[in-house]
C-alpha positions as CSV (number, residue, x, y, z in Angstrom):
1,M,0.5,-2.0,-26.8
2,G,0.6,-4.2,-24.3
3,F,4.4,-6.7,-25.7
4,E,5.3,-4.4,-28.5
5,D,9.0,-3.8,-28.5
6,R,8.6,-0.1,-29.6
7,K,7.8,3.3,-27.6
8,A,5.1,4.7,-27.2
9,T,3.9,7.7,-29.4
10,Q,3.1,11.1,-28.2
11,E,-0.9,10.7,-28.4
12,E,-0.3,7.4,-26.5
13,R,1.9,8.8,-23.4
14,I,-0.3,11.0,-23.0
15,R,-3.3,8.9,-22.5
16,M,-1.2,6.3,-20.3
17,R,-0.9,10.2,-18.0
18,G,-4.5,11.0,-18.4
19,L,-4.9,7.3,-17.0
20,V,-2.1,7.1,-14.3
21,E,-3.7,10.6,-13.5
22,K,-7.9,9.5,-13.3
23,A,-6.7,6.9,-10.8
24,M,-5.5,9.5,-8.3
25,Q,-7.9,11.1,-8.3
26,E,-10.0,7.4,-7.7
27,G,-7.4,6.9,-4.1
28,A,-3.8,6.2,-5.6
29,V,-1.2,6.9,-4.2
30,G,1.3,6.9,-6.9
31,I,2.9,3.7,-9.2
32,S,4.7,1.1,-9.4
33,T,6.6,-0.5,-12.0
34,G,9.6,-3.7,-12.6
35,L,11.5,-2.2,-15.9
36,V,13.3,-5.1,-16.2
37,Y,10.3,-7.4,-16.9
38,P,8.1,-7.5,-19.9
39,P,6.0,-5.5,-20.8
40,N,7.9,-2.5,-18.5
41,V,11.7,-3.1,-20.1
42,F,9.6,-2.0,-23.5
43,A,8.9,1.7,-22.0
44,D,11.8,4.6,-22.8
45,K,12.5,7.2,-20.2
46,E,10.0,9.7,-21.7
47,E,8.1,7.7,-21.4
48,L,8.7,6.9,-18.0
49,I,7.9,10.9,-17.6
50,E,5.8,11.5,-19.0
51,I,3.5,8.8,-16.5
52,C,5.6,9.8,-13.7
53,K,4.1,13.0,-14.2
54,G,0.8,11.8,-14.1
55,A,1.5,11.3,-10.5
56,A,3.6,14.4,-9.3
57,T,0.2,16.3,-9.9
58,Y,-0.8,14.4,-7.4
59,D,2.3,14.1,-4.8
60,G,2.2,10.6,-6.0
61,C,5.2,8.0,-5.5
62,F,6.3,6.3,-8.1
63,V,8.2,3.0,-6.9
64,V,10.0,1.6,-9.3
65,H,12.6,-1.7,-9.1
66,V,15.8,-0.2,-11.7
67,R,16.3,-2.6,-15.5
68,S,19.7,-3.8,-14.0
69,E,20.8,-4.4,-10.6
70,S,24.0,-5.2,-11.6
71,S,27.5,-4.5,-14.6
72,H,24.6,-1.6,-14.9
73,F,23.6,-0.5,-12.6
74,I,24.4,3.2,-12.0
75,E,22.9,3.7,-15.3
76,A,19.6,2.1,-14.4
77,L,20.1,4.1,-11.2
78,E,20.5,6.9,-13.0
79,E,18.0,6.6,-15.1
80,V,14.8,6.5,-12.3
81,I,16.7,9.7,-10.2
82,D,16.0,11.6,-13.7
83,V,13.1,11.0,-14.3
84,S,11.7,11.2,-10.5
85,R,14.0,15.3,-11.1
86,A,12.1,15.5,-14.8
87,S,8.5,14.2,-14.1
88,G,8.5,15.9,-10.1
89,V,7.4,12.6,-8.6
90,R,8.7,11.5,-5.9
91,L,10.9,8.3,-5.2
92,H,10.9,5.0,-4.2
93,L,13.6,2.0,-4.8
94,S,11.8,-1.1,-4.3
95,H,15.7,-2.8,-4.4
96,F,18.9,-1.0,-3.4
97,K,21.6,-3.7,-3.8
98,A,23.5,-4.5,-6.8
99,I,24.9,-7.2,-7.6
100,G,27.8,-9.4,-8.5
101,G,31.1,-9.0,-8.6
102,S,31.1,-5.1,-8.0
103,E,28.5,-4.9,-5.7
104,P,30.7,-3.4,-3.0
105,A,32.1,0.0,-5.2
106,Q,28.9,0.4,-7.2
107,I,27.3,0.8,-4.4
108,R,29.2,3.5,-2.8
109,R,28.9,4.8,-6.0
110,S,25.7,5.4,-6.6
111,A,25.0,7.3,-3.2
112,G,26.2,9.6,-4.7
113,A,24.4,9.3,-7.8
114,A,21.5,10.8,-5.4
């Protein structure tokens, strides 16, 4: 897939999950991604869930930099919480912050999202 701006096919998601499972068997502790950076920005929730299932099988964690720290912070936070719940993977946010004029309200609101 590389830098193609498209959804992964079911076959590609299964292959990615298999690669994560193999890495976990070889000693990885989880997966890490930055969803604001290419090519990770192209991953949709279904892709993230499938990949994270591979880590969850081995009690791994999902270390993630969310898609937005400003106007879409709440949605970005809800996305990774949904991924964690749907896949069973443990979640670790790389940065828990909101930037911009509404950051205090967003942080307070996000505390209730989990």
